[in-house]
DSSP file (Angstrom, degrees, kcal/mol; ACC not computed):
  #  RESIDUE AA STRUCTURE BP1 BP2  ACC     N-H-->O    O-->H-N    N-H-->O    O-->H-N    TCO  KAPPA ALPHA  PHI   PSI    X-CA   Y-CA   Z-CA
    1    1 A M              0   0    0      0, 0.0     0, 0.0     0, 0.0     0, 0.0   0.000 360.0 360.0 360.0 122.8    4.3   -5.5  -22.4
    2    2 A P        +     0   0    0      0, 0.0     2,-0.3     0, 0.0     0, 0.0   0.654 360.0  46.1 -74.3 -14.7    2.5   -4.1  -25.5
    3    3 A Q  S    S-     0   0    0      2,-0.0     2,-0.6     0, 0.0     0, 0.0  -0.852  78.8-117.6-131.1 165.6   -0.4   -2.5  -23.6
    4    4 A T        -     0   0    0     -2,-0.3     2,-0.4     2,-0.0    60,-0.1  -0.863  30.5-178.5 -97.8 121.0   -1.1   -0.4  -20.5
    5    5 A L        +     0   0    0     -2,-0.6     2,-0.3    59,-0.1    -2,-0.0  -0.989  10.2 162.8-128.3 128.9   -3.2   -2.0  -17.8
    6    6 A T        -     0   0    0     -2,-0.4    58,-0.1    56,-0.1    -2,-0.0  -0.950  27.1-177.4-137.2 154.9   -4.1   -0.2  -14.7
    7    7 A N        +     0   0    0     -2,-0.3     2,-1.0    56,-0.1    99,-0.1  -0.492  23.8 160.9-145.1  66.3   -6.6   -0.3  -11.8
    8    8 A I        -     0   0    0     54,-0.5    54,-2.7    95,-0.0     2,-0.4  -0.812  19.3-166.0-101.7 108.7   -5.9    2.7   -9.7
    9    9 A V  E     -AB  61 104A   0     -2,-1.0    95,-2.2    95,-0.6     2,-0.4  -0.739   7.5-167.7 -95.6 131.7   -8.9    3.4   -7.5
   10   10 A V  E     -AB  60 103A   0     50,-3.4    50,-2.1    -2,-0.4     2,-0.5  -0.971  18.0-154.7-129.1 137.7   -8.9    6.8   -5.9
   11   11 A H  E     -AB  59 102A   0     91,-3.3    91,-1.8    -2,-0.4     2,-0.4  -0.967  25.2-173.2-100.2 114.2  -11.1    8.4   -3.0
   12   12 A V  E     -AB  58 101A   0     46,-2.5    46,-2.4    -2,-0.5     2,-0.4  -0.908  10.0-175.3-116.0 136.4  -11.2   12.1   -3.5
   13   13 A I  E     +AB  57 100A   0     87,-2.7    87,-2.4    -2,-0.4     2,-0.3  -0.991  11.7 156.5-128.5 137.1  -12.6   14.7   -1.2
   14   14 A F  E     -A   56   0A   0     42,-1.9    42,-2.6    -2,-0.4     2,-0.2  -0.996  22.4-143.9-154.2 152.6  -13.0   18.4   -1.7
   15   15 A S  E     -A   55   0A   0     -2,-0.3    81,-2.8    83,-0.2    40,-0.3  -0.588  26.7 -92.5-114.3 175.2  -15.2   21.1   -0.3
   16   16 A T  B >   -D   95   0B   0     38,-2.6     3,-2.8    79,-0.3    79,-0.3  -0.461  67.9 -73.8 -77.6 157.9  -17.0   24.3   -1.4
   17   17 A R  G >  S+     0   0    0     77,-3.1     3,-1.0     1,-0.3    -1,-0.1  -0.330 121.8   0.7 -56.9 124.4  -15.0   27.5   -0.8
   18   18 A H  G 3  S-     0   0    0      1,-0.2    -1,-0.3    -2,-0.1   131,-0.1   0.729 121.5 -81.4  67.3  22.3  -15.1   28.2    3.0
   19   19 A R  G <  S-     0   0    0     -3,-2.8    -1,-0.2     1,-0.2    -2,-0.2   0.868  71.0-177.4  48.2  42.8  -17.2   25.0    3.5
   20   20 A A    <   -     0   0    0     -3,-1.0     2,-2.2     1,-0.1     3,-0.3  -0.524  32.6-127.0 -68.5 134.7  -20.2   27.0    2.5
   21   21 A P        +     0   0    0      0, 0.0    33,-0.2     0, 0.0    -1,-0.1  -0.342  67.3 130.1 -83.3  61.3  -23.3   24.8    2.7
   22   22 A T        +     0   0    0     -2,-2.2     2,-1.3    31,-0.4    32,-0.2   0.393  42.3  87.1-102.1  -0.6  -24.3   25.6   -0.8
   23   23 A I  S    S-     0   0    0     30,-2.5    -1,-0.2    -3,-0.3    32,-0.1  -0.618  70.7-167.6 -95.6  75.0  -24.8   21.9   -2.1
   24   24 A V    >>  -     0   0    0     -2,-1.3     3,-1.4     1,-0.1     4,-1.1  -0.224  32.9-108.5 -64.0 155.0  -28.4   21.8   -0.9
   25   25 A E  G >4 S+     0   0    0      1,-0.3     3,-0.7     2,-0.2    -1,-0.1   0.870 115.4  63.8 -55.4 -42.1  -30.2   18.4   -0.9
   26   26 A E  G 34 S+     0   0    0      1,-0.2     4,-0.3     2,-0.1    -1,-0.3   0.833 109.8  36.2 -55.3 -33.4  -32.3   19.4   -3.9
   27   27 A I  G <> S+     0   0    0     -3,-1.4     4,-2.7     1,-0.1     5,-0.3   0.613  93.6  90.7 -94.3 -11.2  -29.3   19.7   -6.2
   28   28 A Q  H <X S+     0   0    0     -4,-1.1     4,-3.6    -3,-0.7     5,-0.3   0.906  84.9  49.3 -55.5 -49.4  -27.2   16.8   -4.8
   29   29 A P  H  > S+     0   0    0      0, 0.0     4,-2.2     0, 0.0    -1,-0.2   0.938 117.8  40.6 -57.1 -45.5  -28.6   14.0   -7.1
   30   30 A E  H  > S+     0   0    0     -4,-0.3     4,-3.0     2,-0.2    -2,-0.2   0.954 115.5  50.4 -65.1 -49.0  -28.1   16.0  -10.3
   31   31 A L  H  X S+     0   0    0     -4,-2.7     4,-2.5     2,-0.2     5,-0.2   0.943 113.6  44.9 -54.5 -54.8  -24.8   17.4   -9.2
   32   32 A F  H  X S+     0   0    0     -4,-3.6     4,-2.3    -5,-0.3    -1,-0.2   0.938 113.2  50.8 -61.0 -41.3  -23.4   13.9   -8.3
   33   33 A A  H  X S+     0   0    0     -4,-2.2     4,-1.9    -5,-0.3    -1,-0.2   0.919 110.5  48.6 -62.7 -44.5  -24.7   12.4  -11.4
   34   34 A Y  H  X S+     0   0    0     -4,-3.0     4,-2.0     2,-0.2    -1,-0.2   0.834 110.0  52.9 -67.1 -31.6  -23.0   15.3  -13.6
   35   35 A I  H  X S+     0   0    0     -4,-2.5     4,-2.3     2,-0.2    -1,-0.2   0.914 106.8  51.7 -58.2 -48.5  -19.8   14.8  -11.7
   36   36 A G  H  X S+     0   0    0     -4,-2.3     4,-2.2     1,-0.2    10,-0.2   0.848 108.2  52.2 -54.8 -41.8  -20.0   11.1  -12.6
   37   37 A G  H  X S+     0   0    0     -4,-1.9     4,-3.2     2,-0.2    -1,-0.2   0.924 107.7  51.9 -59.7 -47.3  -20.5   12.1  -16.2
   38   38 A I  H  X S+     0   0    0     -4,-2.0     4,-1.4     1,-0.2     6,-0.2   0.923 109.0  49.3 -56.2 -46.7  -17.4   14.3  -16.2
   39   39 A L  H ><>S+     0   0    0     -4,-2.3     5,-2.5     2,-0.2     3,-0.6   0.941 110.8  49.7 -62.3 -45.7  -15.4   11.5  -14.8
   40   40 A K  H ><5S+     0   0    0     -4,-2.2     3,-2.6     1,-0.2    -2,-0.2   0.956 108.5  55.6 -52.6 -52.3  -16.7    9.1  -17.6
   41   41 A N  H 3<5S+     0   0    0     -4,-3.2    -1,-0.2     1,-0.3    -2,-0.2   0.712 103.5  53.3 -60.4 -21.8  -15.9   11.7  -20.2
   42   42 A T  T <<5S-     0   0    0     -4,-1.4    -1,-0.3    -3,-0.6    -2,-0.2   0.373 125.1-101.5 -91.7   4.3  -12.3   11.9  -19.0
   43   43 A G  T < 5S+     0   0    0     -3,-2.6    21,-0.3     1,-0.4     2,-0.2   0.497  82.2 130.8  93.4   6.1  -11.9    8.1  -19.4
   44   44 A C      < -     0   0    0     -5,-2.5     2,-0.7    -6,-0.2    -1,-0.4  -0.609  56.9-127.5 -90.2 154.8  -12.3    7.4  -15.5
   45   45 A Q  E     -C   61   0A   0     16,-2.2    16,-2.3    -2,-0.2     2,-0.4  -0.903  20.9-142.4 -96.3 107.7  -14.7    4.9  -14.2
   46   46 A S  E     +C   60   0A   0     -2,-0.7    14,-0.2   -10,-0.2     3,-0.1  -0.607  23.7 175.1 -75.5 128.1  -17.0    6.2  -11.6
   47   47 A V  E    S-     0   0A   0     12,-3.0     2,-0.3     1,-0.4    13,-0.2   0.868  70.4 -28.6 -99.0 -40.3  -17.8    4.0   -8.8
   48   48 A I  E     -C   59   0A   0     11,-1.6    11,-2.4     2,-0.0    -1,-0.4  -0.920  48.7-158.2-166.3 148.3  -19.9    6.5   -6.7
   49   49 A V  E     +C   58   0A   0     -2,-0.3     2,-0.3     9,-0.2     9,-0.2  -0.996  35.7 134.3-129.5 133.9  -20.1   10.3   -6.2
   50   50 A G  E     +C   57   0A   0      7,-2.2     7,-3.3    -2,-0.4     2,-0.3  -0.871  10.2 134.1-157.9-171.3  -21.7   11.5   -3.0
   51   51 A G  E     -C   56   0A   0     65,-0.3     5,-0.2     5,-0.3     2,-0.2  -0.997  40.9 -82.3 151.9-148.6  -21.3   14.0   -0.2
   52   52 A H        -     0   0    0      3,-2.5     3,-0.3    -2,-0.3    68,-0.1  -0.590  57.7 -68.1-144.6-170.9  -23.0   16.5    1.9
   53   53 A T  S    S+     0   0    0      1,-0.2   -30,-2.5    -2,-0.2   -31,-0.4   0.775 129.4  31.9 -67.4 -23.7  -23.9   20.3    1.8
   54   54 A D  S    S+     0   0    0    -33,-0.2   -38,-2.6   -32,-0.2     2,-0.3   0.522 122.1  17.2-112.6  -8.2  -20.3   21.4    2.0
   55   55 A H  E     -A   15   0A   0    -40,-0.3    -3,-2.5    -3,-0.3     2,-0.3  -0.964  58.3-133.9-158.8 169.5  -18.2   18.8    0.2
   56   56 A V  E     -AC  14  51A   0    -42,-2.6   -42,-1.9    -2,-0.3     2,-0.4  -0.960   6.8-147.5-131.9 150.0  -18.2   15.9   -2.1
   57   57 A H  E     -AC  13  50A   0     -7,-3.3    -7,-2.2    -2,-0.3     2,-0.4  -0.974  12.7-169.2-112.3 134.7  -16.6   12.4   -2.2
   58   58 A L  E     -AC  12  49A   0    -46,-2.4   -46,-2.5    -2,-0.4     2,-0.4  -0.976   7.9-176.3-117.2 136.1  -15.6   10.7   -5.4
   59   59 A L  E     +AC  11  48A   0    -11,-2.4   -12,-3.0    -2,-0.4   -11,-1.6  -0.963  29.7 138.3-130.7 118.2  -14.6    7.2   -5.7
   60   60 A F  E     -AC  10  46A   0    -50,-2.1   -50,-3.4    -2,-0.4     2,-0.6  -0.959  55.9-105.2-154.6 161.9  -13.4    6.2   -9.2
   61   61 A V  E     -AC   9  45A   0    -16,-2.3   -16,-2.2    -2,-0.3   -52,-0.2  -0.890  45.3-125.7 -96.2 114.8  -10.9    4.3  -11.2
   62   62 A L        -     0   0    0    -54,-2.7   -54,-0.5    -2,-0.6   -18,-0.1  -0.348  26.4-106.3 -68.4 137.1   -8.4    6.8  -12.7
   63   63 A A    >   -     0   0    0      1,-0.1     3,-2.1     4,-0.1   -19,-0.1  -0.350  26.0-123.9 -70.5 144.7   -8.0    6.7  -16.4
   64   64 A K  T 3  S+     0   0    0      1,-0.3    -1,-0.1   -21,-0.3    -2,-0.1   0.748 109.0  42.6 -63.3 -21.5   -4.7    5.2  -17.5
   65   65 A D  T 3  S+     0   0    0    -22,-0.1     2,-0.3     2,-0.1    -1,-0.3   0.175 104.3  78.4-114.0  18.9   -3.6    8.1  -19.5
   66   66 A K    <   -     0   0    0     -3,-2.1     2,-0.3   -23,-0.1     3,-0.0  -0.926  67.9-132.9-124.1 152.0   -4.7   11.0  -17.0
   67   67 A S     >  -     0   0    0     -2,-0.3     4,-2.3     1,-0.1     5,-0.2  -0.623  22.8-118.7 -91.1 161.4   -3.3   12.3  -13.9
   68   68 A L  H  > S+     0   0    0     -2,-0.3     4,-2.5     1,-0.2     5,-0.2   0.910 113.8  51.0 -67.7 -36.8   -5.2   12.9  -10.7
   69   69 A S  H  > S+     0   0    0      2,-0.2     4,-1.7     1,-0.2    -1,-0.2   0.885 112.0  45.8 -75.4 -35.5   -4.5   16.6  -10.7
   70   70 A E  H  > S+     0   0    0      2,-0.2     4,-2.2     1,-0.2    -1,-0.2   0.916 112.9  50.4 -70.1 -42.6   -5.6   17.0  -14.3
   71   71 A T  H  X S+     0   0    0     -4,-2.3     4,-3.1     1,-0.2    -2,-0.2   0.957 113.0  47.1 -58.1 -51.9   -8.8   14.9  -13.7
   72   72 A M  H  X S+     0   0    0     -4,-2.5     4,-2.6    -5,-0.2     5,-0.3   0.863 108.2  53.8 -59.2 -37.9   -9.6   17.1  -10.6
   73   73 A R  H  X S+     0   0    0     -4,-1.7     4,-2.4     2,-0.2     5,-0.3   0.955 114.2  43.5 -65.2 -49.4   -9.0   20.4  -12.4
   74   74 A V  H  X S+     0   0    0     -4,-2.2     4,-2.5     2,-0.2     5,-0.2   0.926 115.3  47.9 -60.6 -47.6  -11.6   19.2  -15.1
   75   75 A V  H  X S+     0   0    0     -4,-3.1     4,-1.9     1,-0.2     5,-0.2   0.925 116.6  43.2 -56.1 -51.9  -14.1   17.8  -12.6
   76   76 A K  H  X S+     0   0    0     -4,-2.6     4,-1.7     2,-0.2     5,-0.2   0.860 116.0  45.0 -65.9 -43.2  -13.9   21.0  -10.5
   77   77 A A  H  X S+     0   0    0     -4,-2.4     4,-1.9    -5,-0.3    -1,-0.2   0.916 117.3  43.9 -76.2 -41.5  -14.0   23.6  -13.3
   78   78 A N  H  X S+     0   0    0     -4,-2.5     4,-1.9    -5,-0.3    -2,-0.2   0.850 114.2  47.6 -75.7 -29.3  -16.8   21.9  -15.2
   79   79 A S  H  X S+     0   0    0     -4,-1.9     4,-2.2    -5,-0.2    -2,-0.2   0.846 111.0  52.8 -74.5 -37.2  -19.0   21.1  -12.2
   80   80 A S  H  X S+     0   0    0     -4,-1.7     4,-2.3    -5,-0.2     5,-0.2   0.947 111.6  46.2 -57.9 -53.4  -18.6   24.7  -10.9
   81   81 A K  H  X S+     0   0    0     -4,-1.9     4,-2.0     1,-0.2    -2,-0.2   0.911 111.1  51.4 -63.2 -38.8  -19.7   26.1  -14.2
   82   82 A W  H  X S+     0   0    0     -4,-1.9     4,-2.5     1,-0.2     5,-0.3   0.908 107.6  53.0 -63.6 -39.6  -22.6   23.8  -14.5
   83   83 A I  H  X S+     0   0    0     -4,-2.2     4,-2.7     1,-0.2    -2,-0.2   0.940 110.4  48.4 -53.0 -51.2  -23.8   24.7  -11.0
   84   84 A K  H  < S+     0   0    0     -4,-2.3    -1,-0.2     1,-0.2    -2,-0.2   0.842 116.9  41.3 -56.6 -40.5  -23.8   28.4  -12.0
   85   85 A E  H  < S+     0   0    0     -4,-2.0    -1,-0.2    -5,-0.2    -2,-0.2   0.782 121.2  39.8 -79.0 -33.2  -25.6   27.8  -15.2
   86   86 A T  H  < S+     0   0    0     -4,-2.5    -2,-0.2     1,-0.2    -3,-0.2   0.797 118.2  41.1 -94.5 -30.7  -28.1   25.3  -14.0
   87   87 A F     <  -     0   0    0     -4,-2.7    -1,-0.2    -5,-0.3   -60,-0.0  -0.916  66.2-162.1-127.0 102.5  -29.1   26.7  -10.5
   88   88 A P  S    S+     0   0    0      0, 0.0     3,-0.4     0, 0.0    -1,-0.1   0.642  78.4  71.2 -67.0 -11.8  -29.4   30.5  -10.5
   89   89 A G  S    S+     0   0    0      1,-0.2     2,-1.8     2,-0.1     3,-0.3   0.981  91.7  50.6 -64.1 -57.5  -29.1   30.8   -6.7
   90   90 A P    >   +     0   0    0      0, 0.0     3,-1.7     0, 0.0    -1,-0.2  -0.395  61.8 146.5 -85.4  61.8  -25.5   30.0   -6.1
   91   91 A Q  T 3  S+     0   0    0     -2,-1.8    -2,-0.1    -3,-0.4    -7,-0.1   0.727  74.7  51.4 -76.2 -17.4  -23.8   32.4   -8.5
   92   92 A N  T 3  S+     0   0    0     -3,-0.3    -1,-0.3     2,-0.0    -3,-0.0   0.088  83.6 140.0 -99.0  24.7  -20.9   32.9   -6.3
   93   93 A F    <   +     0   0    0     -3,-1.7     2,-0.3   -13,-0.1    -9,-0.1  -0.350  20.9 161.8 -68.3 147.7  -20.4   29.2   -5.9
   94   94 A A        -     0   0    0    -77,-0.1   -77,-3.1    -2,-0.0     2,-0.2  -0.956  33.1-123.3-160.3 151.3  -16.8   27.9   -5.9
   95   95 A W  B     -D   16   0B   0     -2,-0.3   -79,-0.3   -79,-0.3   -40,-0.0  -0.519  43.3 -95.2 -82.7 156.6  -14.8   24.8   -4.8
   96   96 A Q        -     0   0    0    -81,-2.8    -1,-0.1    -2,-0.2   -79,-0.1  -0.292  38.6-109.5 -60.7 161.2  -12.0   25.0   -2.5
   97   97 A A  S    S+     0   0    0    -81,-0.1    -1,-0.1    -3,-0.1     2,-0.1   0.907  93.5  32.5 -66.3 -42.6   -8.6   25.3   -4.2
   98   98 A G        -     0   0    0     50,-0.2     2,-0.3     2,-0.0   -83,-0.2  -0.229  64.7-154.3-106.2-164.4   -7.3   21.9   -3.3
   99   99 A Y        -     0   0    0    -85,-0.1     2,-0.5    -2,-0.1   -85,-0.2  -0.954  18.5-120.7-154.8 168.5   -8.5   18.4   -2.7
  100  100 A A  E     -B   13   0A   0    -87,-2.4   -87,-2.7    -2,-0.3     2,-0.4  -0.988  28.0-171.3-119.5 123.8   -7.5   15.3   -0.8
  101  101 A G  E     -B   12   0A   0     -2,-0.5     2,-0.4   -89,-0.2   -89,-0.2  -0.922   4.1-177.9-121.1 139.8   -6.9   12.1   -2.7
  102  102 A F  E     -B   11   0A   0    -91,-1.8   -91,-3.3    -2,-0.4     2,-0.3  -0.994  25.6-122.0-138.1 136.1   -6.3    8.6   -1.3
  103  103 A S  E     -B   10   0A   0     -2,-0.4     2,-0.4   -93,-0.2   -93,-0.2  -0.628  25.2-155.9 -79.2 143.7   -5.6    5.4   -2.9
  104  104 A V  E     -B    9   0A   0    -95,-2.2   -95,-0.6    -2,-0.3     2,-0.1  -0.975  10.5-132.3-125.2 126.4   -8.0    2.6   -2.3
  105  105 A G    >   -     0   0    0     -2,-0.4     3,-2.3     1,-0.1     4,-0.4  -0.406  28.9-109.8 -73.3 154.1   -7.2   -1.1   -2.6
  106  106 A H  G >  S+     0   0    0      1,-0.3     3,-1.4     2,-0.2     4,-0.4   0.848 117.7  55.1 -47.0 -45.3   -9.5   -3.4   -4.5
  107  107 A V  G 3  S+     0   0    0      1,-0.3    -1,-0.3     2,-0.1     4,-0.3   0.663 106.1  51.8 -62.8 -21.2  -10.7   -5.1   -1.4
  108  108 A D  G <> S+     0   0    0     -3,-2.3     4,-2.2     1,-0.2    -1,-0.3   0.360  80.2  96.4 -99.7   7.9  -11.7   -1.8    0.3
  109  109 A V  H <> S+     0   0    0     -3,-1.4     4,-2.7    -4,-0.4     5,-0.2   0.958  85.1  47.1 -59.6 -49.1  -13.9   -0.5   -2.6
  110  110 A G  H  > S+     0   0    0     -4,-0.4     4,-2.1     1,-0.2    -1,-0.2   0.823 111.3  51.7 -61.4 -34.4  -17.1   -1.7   -1.1
  111  111 A R  H  > S+     0   0    0     -4,-0.3     4,-2.1     2,-0.2    -1,-0.2   0.941 113.9  43.8 -62.7 -53.4  -16.2   -0.3    2.3
  112  112 A V  H  X S+     0   0    0     -4,-2.2     4,-1.7     2,-0.2    -2,-0.2   0.882 110.9  54.3 -67.8 -41.9  -15.5    3.2    0.9
  113  113 A R  H  X S+     0   0    0     -4,-2.7     4,-2.8     2,-0.2     3,-0.4   0.944 110.4  47.2 -55.0 -55.2  -18.5    3.1   -1.4
  114  114 A L  H  X S+     0   0    0     -4,-2.1     4,-2.0     1,-0.3    -2,-0.2   0.888 108.5  54.7 -54.1 -42.0  -20.7    2.4    1.7
  115  115 A Y  H  < S+     0   0    0     -4,-2.1    -1,-0.3     1,-0.2    -2,-0.2   0.885 110.9  44.9 -67.0 -34.5  -19.1    5.1    3.6
  116  116 A I  H >< S+     0   0    0     -4,-1.7     3,-1.6    -3,-0.4   -65,-0.3   0.908 108.1  56.8 -65.6 -45.0  -19.9    7.6    0.8
  117  117 A E  H 3< S+     0   0    0     -4,-2.8     3,-0.5     1,-0.3    -1,-0.2   0.892 107.8  50.4 -57.0 -37.7  -23.4    6.3    0.5
  118  118 A R  T 3X S+     0   0    0     -4,-2.0     4,-2.4    -5,-0.2    -1,-0.3   0.033  71.6 119.5 -94.1  28.4  -23.9    7.1    4.3
  119  119 A Q  H <> S+     0   0    0     -3,-1.6     4,-3.2     1,-0.2    -1,-0.2   0.921  72.1  52.1 -60.7 -46.9  -22.6   10.7    4.1
  120  120 A K  H  4 S+     0   0    0     -3,-0.5    -1,-0.2     1,-0.2    -2,-0.1   0.899 115.0  41.8 -63.3 -40.5  -26.0   12.3    5.4
  121  121 A V  H >4 S+     0   0    0      1,-0.2     3,-1.4     2,-0.2     4,-0.4   0.895 113.4  55.3 -59.9 -44.4  -26.1   10.0    8.4
  122  122 A H  H >X S+     0   0    0     -4,-2.4     3,-1.5     1,-0.3     4,-1.0   0.932 107.3  48.5 -57.0 -51.7  -22.3   10.4    9.0
  123  123 A H  T 3< S+     0   0    0     -4,-3.2    -1,-0.3     1,-0.3    -2,-0.2   0.336  89.6  78.7 -83.3  10.2  -22.6   14.2    9.1
  124  124 A A  T <4 S+     0   0    0     -3,-1.4    -1,-0.3    -5,-0.1    -2,-0.2   0.674 112.0  26.6 -75.2 -21.3  -25.5   14.3   11.6
  125  125 A V  T <4 S+     0   0    0     -3,-1.5     2,-0.3    -4,-0.4    -2,-0.2   0.570 125.0  39.4-124.0 -16.5  -22.7   13.6   14.2
  126  126 A T     <  -     0   0    0     -4,-1.0    -1,-0.2     4,-0.0     2,-0.1  -0.980  69.5-122.7-140.6 158.1  -19.5   15.1   12.6
  127  127 A S     >  -     0   0    0     -2,-0.3     4,-2.0     1,-0.1     5,-0.2  -0.461  30.4-112.5 -88.6 162.2  -18.3   18.1   10.7
  128  128 A F  H  > S+     0   0    0      1,-0.2     4,-2.6     2,-0.2     5,-0.2   0.895 117.2  54.3 -54.9 -45.7  -16.5   18.0    7.4
  129  129 A Q  H  > S+     0   0    0      1,-0.2     4,-2.1     2,-0.2    -1,-0.2   0.900 110.2  45.7 -63.7 -40.6  -13.3   19.3    9.0
  130  130 A N  H  > S+     0   0    0      2,-0.2     4,-1.9     1,-0.2    -1,-0.2   0.829 111.9  53.8 -72.4 -32.1  -13.3   16.5   11.6
  131  131 A E  H  X S+     0   0    0     -4,-2.0     4,-1.8     2,-0.2    -2,-0.2   0.907 110.7  44.5 -67.9 -42.4  -14.0   13.9    9.0
  132  132 A L  H  X S+     0   0    0     -4,-2.6     4,-1.9     2,-0.2    -2,-0.2   0.902 112.9  51.4 -70.6 -39.2  -11.1   15.1    6.8
  133  133 A L  H  X S+     0   0    0     -4,-2.1     4,-2.3    -5,-0.2    -2,-0.2   0.938 109.9  49.1 -59.3 -47.3   -8.7   15.2    9.7
  134  134 A A  H  X S+     0   0    0     -4,-1.9     4,-2.4     1,-0.2    -1,-0.2   0.860 111.5  48.7 -63.1 -37.6   -9.6   11.7   10.8
  135  135 A I  H  X S+     0   0    0     -4,-1.8     4,-2.0     2,-0.2    -1,-0.2   0.832 110.8  51.7 -77.8 -29.0   -9.1   10.3    7.3
  136  136 A C  H  <>S+     0   0    0     -4,-1.9     5,-3.3     2,-0.2    -2,-0.2   0.902 111.9  46.8 -63.5 -41.2   -5.8   12.0    7.0
  137  137 A R  H ><5S+     0   0    0     -4,-2.3     3,-1.4     3,-0.2    -2,-0.2   0.923 111.5  49.5 -56.7 -53.4   -4.7   10.6   10.3
  138  138 A K  H 3<5S+     0   0    0     -4,-2.4    -2,-0.2     1,-0.3    -1,-0.2   0.871 113.8  46.9 -62.6 -35.2   -5.9    7.1    9.4
  139  139 A E  T 3<5S-     0   0    0     -4,-2.0    -1,-0.3    -5,-0.1    -2,-0.2   0.354 113.1-116.6 -89.4   6.8   -4.0    7.3    6.1
  140  140 A G  T < 5 +     0   0    0     -3,-1.4     2,-0.5     1,-0.2    -3,-0.2   0.863  56.2 162.0  65.0  33.6   -0.8    8.7    7.6
  141  141 A I      < -     0   0    0     -5,-3.3     2,-0.3    -6,-0.2    -1,-0.2  -0.765  33.1-141.3 -84.6 122.9   -1.1   12.0    5.7
  142  142 A E        +     0   0    0     -2,-0.5     2,-0.3     2,-0.0    -5,-0.0  -0.736  33.4 165.5 -80.5 137.0    1.1   14.7    7.2
  143  143 A Y        -     0   0    0     -2,-0.3     2,-0.6   -10,-0.0     3,-0.1  -0.978  39.9-135.3-147.9 158.4   -0.7   18.2    7.0
  144  144 A N    >   -     0   0    0     -2,-0.3     3,-2.4     1,-0.1     4,-0.3  -0.965  20.3-149.7-119.0 117.2   -0.5   21.6    8.4
  145  145 A E  G >> S+     0   0    0     -2,-0.6     3,-1.6     1,-0.3     4,-0.8   0.781  90.8  71.2 -56.0 -29.3   -4.0   22.5    9.4
  146  146 A R  G 34 S+     0   0    0      1,-0.3    -1,-0.3     2,-0.2    -3,-0.0   0.721 105.5  40.9 -66.9 -19.0   -3.4   26.2    8.8
  147  147 A Y  G <4 S+     0   0    0     -3,-2.4    -1,-0.3     1,-0.1    -2,-0.2   0.392  96.6  79.4-109.9   8.7   -3.3   25.4    5.0
  148  148 A L  T <4 S+     0   0    0     -3,-1.6     2,-0.3    -4,-0.3   -50,-0.2   0.870  87.5  56.7 -76.2 -38.3   -6.2   22.9    4.8
  149  149 A W     <        0   0    0     -4,-0.8  -132,-0.1     1,-0.1    -1,-0.0  -0.714 360.0 360.0-106.9 144.9   -9.0   25.3    4.9
  150  150 A D              0   0    0     -2,-0.3    -1,-0.1   -52,-0.0  -133,-0.1   0.285 360.0 360.0-143.3 360.0   -9.8   28.2    2.5
C-alpha cells in the first residue's frame, strides 16, 4: 500500500501533580481549547478535551506519524508552560508524571465524548482516583496502586 492510513482513537487521562485542584473553572475553557490546539499542531485530531479541577481527559485521533508518548510529552510540557505564563496564580503548577491511555473503538467515540462532557456532574459523586481505578478495571489494565499517584 503506497500510503499510510490510520484511525487510532485514544482516550487519555492525566492529573495535576498530587491531584491538586488547580484547574479552576475559570481557566478550564481556555485550557481545554489550548490543549486541543496543541493536539492539532502535532497532527492529531482533537474530538474533545475536558476534565475537572484536578485532571483532564483527552479524546483524539493520534497522528499517523506520532507515538502516544511523544504526543503526551508535547501536550503536557506546552500546556504547563502556558498555564504558568497565562495565569499568574498557579506558578507551581505541574502535571503528574504519567498518564493513562486507552484505545477507543469507532462505535464508542460518542459514548466517551459524552462521558468527558459530563465530568462536572460525574465528579460531584466520585473522585478522580475512584474514576481512574474503575476505568482501569473496566479496560483490564493491571496496575500497582502504589505507583499510580504522585
